[in-house]
MMTF fields as JSON, N, C-alpha, C and O atoms, coordinates in Angstrom:
{
  "mmtfVersion": "1.0.0",
  "mmtfProducer": "UNKNOWN",
  "numBonds": 211,
  "numAtoms": 212,
  "numGroups": 53,
  "numChains": 1,
  "numModels": 1,
  "chainsPerModel": [1],
  "groupsPerChain": [53],
  "chainIdList": ["A"],
  "bondAtomList": [4, 2, 8, 6, 12, 10, 16, 14, 20, 18, 24, 22, 28, 26, 32, 30, 36, 34, 40, 38, 44, 42, 48, 46, 52, 50, 56, 54, 60, 58, 64, 62, 68, 66, 72, 70, 76, 74, 80, 78, 84, 82, 88, 86, 92, 90, 96, 94, 100, 98, 104, 102, 108, 106, 112, 110, 116, 114, 120, 118, 124, 122, 128, 126, 132, 130, 136, 134, 140, 138, 144, 142, 148, 146, 152, 150, 156, 154, 160, 158, 164, 162, 168, 166, 172, 170, 176, 174, 180, 178, 184, 182, 188, 186, 192, 190, 196, 194, 200, 198, 204, 202, 208, 206],
  "bondOrderList": [1, 1, 1, 1, 1, 1, 1, 1, 1, 1, 1, 1, 1, 1, 1, 1, 1, 1, 1, 1, 1, 1, 1, 1, 1, 1, 1, 1, 1, 1, 1, 1, 1, 1, 1, 1, 1, 1, 1, 1, 1, 1, 1, 1, 1, 1, 1, 1, 1, 1, 1, 1],
  "groupList": [{"groupName": "MET", "atomNameList": ["N", "CA", "C", "O"], "elementList": ["N", "C", "C", "O"], "formalChargeList": [0, 0, 0, 0], "bondAtomList": [1, 0, 2, 1, 3, 2], "bondOrderList": [1, 1, 2], "singleLetterCode": "M", "chemCompType": "L-PEPTIDE LINKING"}, {"groupName": "GLN", "atomNameList": ["N", "CA", "C", "O"], "elementList": ["N", "C", "C", "O"], "formalChargeList": [0, 0, 0, 0], "bondAtomList": [1, 0, 2, 1, 3, 2], "bondOrderList": [1, 1, 2], "singleLetterCode": "Q", "chemCompType": "L-PEPTIDE LINKING"}, {"groupName": "ASN", "atomNameList": ["N", "CA", "C", "O"], "elementList": ["N", "C", "C", "O"], "formalChargeList": [0, 0, 0, 0], "bondAtomList": [1, 0, 2, 1, 3, 2], "bondOrderList": [1, 1, 2], "singleLetterCode": "N", "chemCompType": "L-PEPTIDE LINKING"}, {"groupName": "ILE", "atomNameList": ["N", "CA", "C", "O"], "elementList": ["N", "C", "C", "O"], "formalChargeList": [0, 0, 0, 0], "bondAtomList": [1, 0, 2, 1, 3, 2], "bondOrderList": [1, 1, 2], "singleLetterCode": "I", "chemCompType": "L-PEPTIDE LINKING"}, {"groupName": "ARG", "atomNameList": ["N", "CA", "C", "O"], "elementList": ["N", "C", "C", "O"], "formalChargeList": [0, 0, 0, 0], "bondAtomList": [1, 0, 2, 1, 3, 2], "bondOrderList": [1, 1, 2], "singleLetterCode": "R", "chemCompType": "L-PEPTIDE LINKING"}, {"groupName": "THR", "atomNameList": ["N", "CA", "C", "O"], "elementList": ["N", "C", "C", "O"], "formalChargeList": [0, 0, 0, 0], "bondAtomList": [1, 0, 2, 1, 3, 2], "bondOrderList": [1, 1, 2], "singleLetterCode": "T", "chemCompType": "L-PEPTIDE LINKING"}, {"groupName": "VAL", "atomNameList": ["N", "CA", "C", "O"], "elementList": ["N", "C", "C", "O"], "formalChargeList": [0, 0, 0, 0], "bondAtomList": [1, 0, 2, 1, 3, 2], "bondOrderList": [1, 1, 2], "singleLetterCode": "V", "chemCompType": "L-PEPTIDE LINKING"}, {"groupName": "SER", "atomNameList": ["N", "CA", "C", "O"], "elementList": ["N", "C", "C", "O"], "formalChargeList": [0, 0, 0, 0], "bondAtomList": [1, 0, 2, 1, 3, 2], "bondOrderList": [1, 1, 2], "singleLetterCode": "S", "chemCompType": "L-PEPTIDE LINKING"}, {"groupName": "ASP", "atomNameList": ["N", "CA", "C", "O"], "elementList": ["N", "C", "C", "O"], "formalChargeList": [0, 0, 0, 0], "bondAtomList": [1, 0, 2, 1, 3, 2], "bondOrderList": [1, 1, 2], "singleLetterCode": "D", "chemCompType": "L-PEPTIDE LINKING"}, {"groupName": "LYS", "atomNameList": ["N", "CA", "C", "O"], "elementList": ["N", "C", "C", "O"], "formalChargeList": [0, 0, 0, 0], "bondAtomList": [1, 0, 2, 1, 3, 2], "bondOrderList": [1, 1, 2], "singleLetterCode": "K", "chemCompType": "L-PEPTIDE LINKING"}, {"groupName": "GLU", "atomNameList": ["N", "CA", "C", "O"], "elementList": ["N", "C", "C", "O"], "formalChargeList": [0, 0, 0, 0], "bondAtomList": [1, 0, 2, 1, 3, 2], "bondOrderList": [1, 1, 2], "singleLetterCode": "E", "chemCompType": "L-PEPTIDE LINKING"}, {"groupName": "LEU", "atomNameList": ["N", "CA", "C", "O"], "elementList": ["N", "C", "C", "O"], "formalChargeList": [0, 0, 0, 0], "bondAtomList": [1, 0, 2, 1, 3, 2], "bondOrderList": [1, 1, 2], "singleLetterCode": "L", "chemCompType": "L-PEPTIDE LINKING"}, {"groupName": "ALA", "atomNameList": ["N", "CA", "C", "O"], "elementList": ["N", "C", "C", "O"], "formalChargeList": [0, 0, 0, 0], "bondAtomList": [1, 0, 2, 1, 3, 2], "bondOrderList": [1, 1, 2], "singleLetterCode": "A", "chemCompType": "L-PEPTIDE LINKING"}, {"groupName": "GLY", "atomNameList": ["N", "CA", "C", "O"], "elementList": ["N", "C", "C", "O"], "formalChargeList": [0, 0, 0, 0], "bondAtomList": [1, 0, 2, 1, 3, 2], "bondOrderList": [1, 1, 2], "singleLetterCode": "G", "chemCompType": "PEPTIDE LINKING"}, {"groupName": "TYR", "atomNameList": ["N", "CA", "C", "O"], "elementList": ["N", "C", "C", "O"], "formalChargeList": [0, 0, 0, 0], "bondAtomList": [1, 0, 2, 1, 3, 2], "bondOrderList": [1, 1, 2], "singleLetterCode": "Y", "chemCompType": "L-PEPTIDE LINKING"}],
  "groupTypeList": [0, 1, 1, 2, 1, 3, 4, 3, 5, 6, 7, 8, 9, 3, 8, 10, 11, 11, 5, 10, 6, 12, 9, 9, 11, 13, 9, 9, 9, 7, 5, 11, 12, 4, 10, 11, 0, 10, 1, 9, 0, 14, 8, 11, 10, 3, 3, 1, 4, 13, 11, 4, 8],
  "groupIdList": [1, 2, 3, 4, 5, 6, 7, 8, 9, 10, 11, 12, 13, 14, 15, 16, 17, 18, 19, 20, 21, 22, 23, 24, 25, 26, 27, 28, 29, 30, 31, 32, 33, 34, 35, 36, 37, 38, 39, 40, 41, 42, 43, 44, 45, 46, 47, 48, 49, 50, 51, 52, 53],
  "secStructList": [7, 7, 7, 7, 7, 7, 7, 7, 7, 7, 7, 2, 2, 2, 2, 2, 2, 2, 2, 2, 2, 2, 2, 2, 2, 6, 7, 7, 2, 2, 2, 2, 2, 2, 2, 2, 2, 2, 2, 2, 2, 2, 2, 6, 6, 2, 2, 2, 2, 2, 2, 2, 7],
  "xCoordList": [69.333, 68.28, 67.723, 67.339, 67.624, 67.084, 65.54, 64.868, 65.024, 63.581, 63.022, 63.475, 61.977, 61.411, 59.99, 59.377, 59.484, 58.112, 57.245, 57.74, 56.014, 55.032, 53.841, 53.638, 53.009, 51.707, 50.564, 50.701, 49.524, 48.41, 47.153, 47.023, 46.232, 45.003, 43.962, 43.938, 43.048, 41.993, 40.687, 40.668, 39.609, 38.37, 38.061, 38.733, 37.04, 36.848, 36.505, 36.873, 35.777, 35.355, 36.514, 36.579, 37.423, 38.756, 39.528, 40.145, 39.592, 40.247, 39.622, 40.354, 38.384, 37.681, 37.94, 38.127, 37.94, 38.146, 39.565, 39.817, 40.531, 41.932, 42.131, 42.804, 41.511, 41.65, 41.069, 41.641, 39.91, 39.244, 40.126, 40.403, 40.501, 41.2, 42.617, 43.088, 43.255, 44.593, 44.398, 45.201, 43.315, 43.031, 42.934, 43.534, 42.098, 41.87, 43.143, 43.304, 44.046, 45.247, 46.349, 47.434, 46.151, 47.202, 48.341, 49.508, 47.955, 49.109, 48.755, 47.601, 49.838, 49.548, 48.844, 49.015, 48.086, 47.261, 48.328, 48.192, 49.318, 50.267, 51.078, 51.548, 51.193, 51.83, 50.859, 51.222, 49.667, 48.628, 48.483, 48.401, 48.445, 48.313, 49.568, 49.363, 50.879, 51.925, 51.908, 52.168, 51.573, 51.355, 50.341, 50.656, 49.231, 48.183, 48.708, 48.48, 49.448, 50.006, 51.059, 51.047, 51.904, 52.978, 52.341, 52.805, 51.258, 50.614, 49.954, 50.045, 49.288, 48.724, 49.788, 49.537, 50.919, 51.919, 52.525, 52.927, 52.531, 52.98, 51.934, 52.268, 50.694, 49.645, 49.626, 49.314, 49.974, 50.076, 51.39, 51.665, 52.184, 53.597, 54.38, 55.283, 54.215, 55.025, 56.325, 57.39, 56.235, 57.53, 58.358, 59.57, 57.816, 58.71, 59.246, 60.387, 58.604, 59.238, 60.349, 61.412, 60.135, 61.133, 62.441, 63.562, 62.185, 63.395, 64.129, 65.345, 63.509, 64.177, 64.951, 66.007, 64.478, 65.124, 66.431, 67.098],
  "yCoordList": [217.906, 216.963, 217.471, 218.64, 216.662, 217.068, 217.178, 216.317, 218.195, 218.336, 217.947, 218.362, 217.102, 216.608, 217.132, 217.403, 217.27, 217.733, 216.595, 215.747, 216.534, 215.609, 216.398, 217.46, 215.926, 216.553, 215.546, 214.361, 215.951, 215.118, 215.653, 216.865, 214.806, 215.191, 214.783, 213.684, 215.877, 215.688, 216.15, 216.901, 215.646, 216.153, 217.64, 218.279, 218.16, 219.602, 219.849, 220.872, 218.88, 219.167, 219.024, 219.763, 218.142, 218.062, 219.274, 219.739, 219.882, 221.069, 222.17, 222.847, 222.384, 223.355, 223.304, 224.315, 222.008, 221.806, 222.205, 222.836, 221.767, 222.168, 223.673, 224.218, 224.26, 225.729, 226.44, 227.42, 225.954, 226.627, 226.397, 227.301, 225.188, 224.89, 225.57, 226.083, 225.575, 226.254, 227.815, 228.429, 228.367, 229.745, 229.99, 230.878, 229.06, 229.334, 229.097, 229.781, 228.253, 227.991, 228.823, 228.728, 229.714, 230.623, 229.894, 230.252, 228.787, 227.983, 227.882, 227.98, 227.679, 227.358, 225.999, 225.12, 225.876, 224.65, 223.502, 222.447, 223.713, 222.64, 222.119, 220.983, 223.097, 222.82, 221.902, 220.835, 222.378, 221.593, 220.228, 219.256, 220.072, 218.731, 217.877, 216.709, 218.369, 217.611, 217.157, 215.996, 218.181, 217.793, 216.632, 215.667, 216.732, 215.81, 214.395, 213.364, 214.451, 213.176, 212.56, 211.374, 213.416, 212.969, 212.416, 211.406, 213.068, 212.594, 211.201, 210.311, 211.022, 209.798, 208.696, 207.594, 208.923, 207.972, 207.597, 206.466, 208.603, 208.419, 207.43, 206.439, 207.832, 207.085, 205.576, 204.647, 205.438, 203.945, 203.373, 202.246, 204.003, 203.446, 203.267, 202.434, 203.861, 203.789, 204.451, 203.919, 205.617, 206.543, 205.754, 205.665, 205.18, 204.552, 203.265, 202.94, 202.549, 201.358, 201.737, 201.117, 202.88, 203.34, 203.861, 203.73, 204.413, 204.945, 203.785, 203.885, 202.726, 201.497, 200.723, 200.172, 200.661, 199.909, 200.475, 199.931],
  "zCoordList": [-36.52, -37.001, -38.171, -38.206, -39.224, -40.449, -40.403, -39.836, -40.976, -41.125, -42.425, -43.492, -42.31, -43.6, -43.658, -42.626, -44.832, -45.041, -45.539, -46.282, -45.176, -45.738, -46.045, -45.456, -46.968, -47.34, -46.968, -47.272, -46.367, -46.032, -46.645, -46.811, -46.983, -47.532, -46.461, -45.907, -46.226, -45.245, -45.913, -46.888, -45.318, -45.76, -45.467, -44.657, -46.139, -45.819, -44.388, -43.81, -43.798, -42.337, -41.409, -40.427, -41.642, -40.827, -41.068, -40.11, -42.242, -42.572, -41.741, -41.019, -41.788, -41.004, -39.511, -38.834, -39.017, -37.6, -37.204, -36.177, -38.144, -37.881, -37.779, -36.904, -38.715, -38.852, -37.66, -37.184, -37.151, -36.018, -34.726, -33.938, -34.608, -33.29, -33.359, -32.344, -34.478, -34.575, -34.243, -33.541, -34.784, -34.653, -32.992, -32.385, -32.446, -30.989, -30.222, -29.211, -30.547, -29.819, -30.248, -29.675, -31.305, -31.811, -32.427, -32.267, -33.189, -33.818, -35.31, -35.728, -36.082, -37.507, -37.6, -36.756, -38.61, -38.893, -39.051, -38.431, -39.832, -39.982, -38.761, -38.695, -37.78, -36.528, -35.718, -35.223, -35.631, -34.876, -35.499, -34.748, -36.792, -37.461, -37.078, -36.749, -37.092, -36.779, -35.269, -34.953, -34.314, -33.023, -32.788, -32.092, -33.325, -33.243, -33.717, -33.085, -34.915, -35.377, -34.396, -34.067, -33.995, -32.944, -31.698, -31.169, -31.198, -29.969, -30.228, -29.382, -31.407, -31.733, -31.833, -31.345, -32.415, -32.521, -31.027, -30.752, -30.189, -28.851, -28.135, -27.485, -28.347, -27.621, -28.106, -27.361, -29.368, -29.893, -29.542, -29.953, -28.859, -28.391, -29.647, -29.581, -30.73, -31.926, -31.691, -32.006, -31.134, -30.942, -29.891, -30.088, -28.803, -27.84, -28.404, -28.076, -29.158, -29.831, -30.655, -30.605, -31.535, -32.305, -31.624, -32.114, -30.543, -29.738, -29.134, -28.965, -28.807, -28.15, -29.215, -28.905, -30.433, -31.468, -31.864, -32.743]
}
């Protein structure tokens, strides 16, 4: 599977929160952001619909 990169822009407060939570979880901030985005897409059933098509 090919890996693609994206860049996101967030507010200073969101960046601080991502940094803090990532540190507590022992993850990279970019990994945490990706996981949160994937979870939100799953919650909205975007991933499931995409897999069925």
